[in-house]
C-alpha positions, 0 to 999 in steps of 0.5 A: 288608769289615770293617776287618780284612779287609785284613790277612787278605787280605795273610796269605792271599797270603803268611803269611810276608811281613814285615808290620811293620818297626821303621825303628830297630831292624829288628825285624819281625813276619810276617803270620802273627805279626801276625794271631795277635797280633790274635786273642790281643788280641781274645780278651783283650779279649772275656774282659774284657767288651769287645765289638763296638761298644765304643770304645778308643784307643792312645797311642803313636808309629808303633810295631809293638806299637801298630799291632797293638793297632789292627788287634786293635780291628778284629778285635773290631769296637771302634772306636779313637779315633785320637788323635794323640801330638803333641797336648797331653795335656790335649787328647787326654785331653779327646778321650778323655772326650768320645768315651766311650773305655773302654780306653787302651793306651800305650807306655812313652814316655807312662807319665809323662802317664797320670796326667793322662790318668786325671784328665781322662778318667774314662770310661776304665775300664782302662790297658795299657802296651804295651811295659813293666810300669808301674803298669799291666800290660804288653800281654804280662801283660795278654793272659795266657792268651788264646788265638789262637782263630779268631773273626769278627764279622758284616759291616756296611758302616755300622758304626762302624770308628773315630772320627777327631778332625779336625785342628782347624785351624779349631777344637775337634777333632770326632769324625769317624765313619768306617764300614767302608764308608769304609775300603773306599772308600779302598782301592778308590779308592787302588788304582784311581788308584795301582795297584801290581803288586808288594807294596809297601813303605810307608815310614810317616813320618806318623802311622798315627793319620791319613792314613797309616794309611789308606794302610797298609790299602792296603799290607796288602791287597796283602801289603806291608810297613810300615816304621814310623818313630816320629819323622820324621828326614830323613836316616833317610827318605832313607837308608831309601828306598834300603835298604828299596826303598820303593815308597810314603810319604806326606808333607806338603808342609812335610816334602818342602821340608825333604828337598829342602834336606837336604845328602844329598838327592843321594846316595841312590837313589830309583828303588824309588819308585812314589808319593810321596804328598802332601796336607794342602795344595798344593806350590808348583810350583817345588818340585814341580819340584825334587821331581820332579828329585830323587825322579823321576816319582813325585809324587802329590797326594791330596786329601780329608778325614777325612769323605770317605775320601780320595782324592777327587781325584788328581793322578798321577805322569803328570799331573804330567809332562803338566803340566811338558811342556805345561800348567804351570798344572796343578802348582797342581791337586789332580787329577781326581776319583777314580772312586768319587766325585762332586766338583762346585763349589757355591754357594748349594745350586747346582752351578756350571760349569767355571771358576767359584769355589765350595765343593768338595762331594762325594758317595760311599759313603765319606762319614762317619756323622756327628760323634760326639755332634754331629748339628748339626755334621754337618748344617751340612756337608751340602746335598742329599746333598753333603758340603760340604768348606769348601775353596774352589776351581773345575774347569777344562774338562779336569776338573782341581780347584784349591783357592784357599782355605779358606772361613774363610781368605778375606780381604775387603780394600776390598770385594774377595775375596782367596784366602789360598791364592793368595797363598801359593802365590805367595810359596812359589814364591820360592826364599827362602821355606820356608813361609808363612801369609797372613791378613787383619788389621785395617786402618783403611782397607781393612777387612783387609789381607794380611799374611804370616808366612814362614819363610825358607830364606835372607835376603830382605826383606819388600820384595823379597818383596812386589815379587815377589808384585805382578809376578805377582798384582797389588797388591791381592792381594799382602801389604801387610806380611811378618813373618819368623819362625823357625817357623810354628805347626803342629798335630800333623800338621804343618798350619800353624795359621792361626788362631793366626797371625791370632788375635794380630792381632785380640787387641783386637777383639771379632770377627775380621772388620773 
């Protein structure tokens, strides 16, 4: 399928269904209105010389106008470069320039930054303000007399659909080139593991430039409604689930933890929820139990990457229930492989049996085309047709996968390997710990020692937390030092930036190993 086919399929089911709703104002567009707009914008792009294979971008929050432009790129076969508004402007400008962006649409909220973008991204030749007239034309004025005349583009499953800059938690973002087959793989996989027999209502809290945008395509395909939040607000999220009868949402664990602590969390009705999808990092088992008590049997973990068209593993609501009832250790799992991909564990080019720890590798039709203008980078992530995720884990005898660390986050202390994710999972199970990051820091005796920075819900001493860990994972793996912080550094999609936590402890070293 082409990237626009999911919208068109939803439109054919019922053109009058509300397609996109603004969570703040209640304004909405039907499928018919959204589809018409994508043709008008697509024709305006064609009139100005843009064509299938070109590249554009949008600088805006989760807003109706911005998402319609995103769909219009798909309509014409242009590839959106999915920059995240929570990045610094120089970072986004650098991405646009490096990835050959031709046209930038932006919302009025970012008008103040456009002069800087012009300076840093000279390849962008045209700017359009979506919702206002600025120094650049408004979207309405820019469209002008462009018609909504139907046009089609040839289907090529291997044509570039979009460029997804990676999260950049381990270094400079790379441009993941997602093919049309990649989105098709995502939609088919999500429908296979998370079926829904009614038109879904998807509360888009996380940026639609990332995983939430993929989930939205599945929603459109089923003639569902997307309720768009421009900025996450905990009280509003809880209220909207009840008011809008939300069936699906996608949240990072850090935000779920904050919702569970909200004083009004028990006030609302969450019975409409079918799937509360979470990803980016595992959830602490104790917090998972609490989430299931509050939101119901709807917790659903997805694992995957921009490079692999998630979900590649899926921990279903039923898997969560079974784990609580008879296999509590599985609450630490990211689930089983989804039907349309093969997931294995590899070490030194060899696949490993159940129970052995190695790198998680993936093979499917959803794999990326490569990194934009970085052939060497893409080559380093493949081995014999397998994509190397960089995540370390194992599979149990029942087929459930467990992530124990990122390869680059492994700590070697006294010659022993300590997986920081295991320590983080243990620390996070303490009720006083909201979030934490475990890193290796220089140590004259052991080479590295285990250190944790933690955000707390209520006061707890480092000694208390260290003792808590020692009781559960032993003294070797437990932190030797705990630093309490107000806020851990995060990237634009909420992932904790462990490289930033780690870097400050190695500032006087010539290398970050010891």
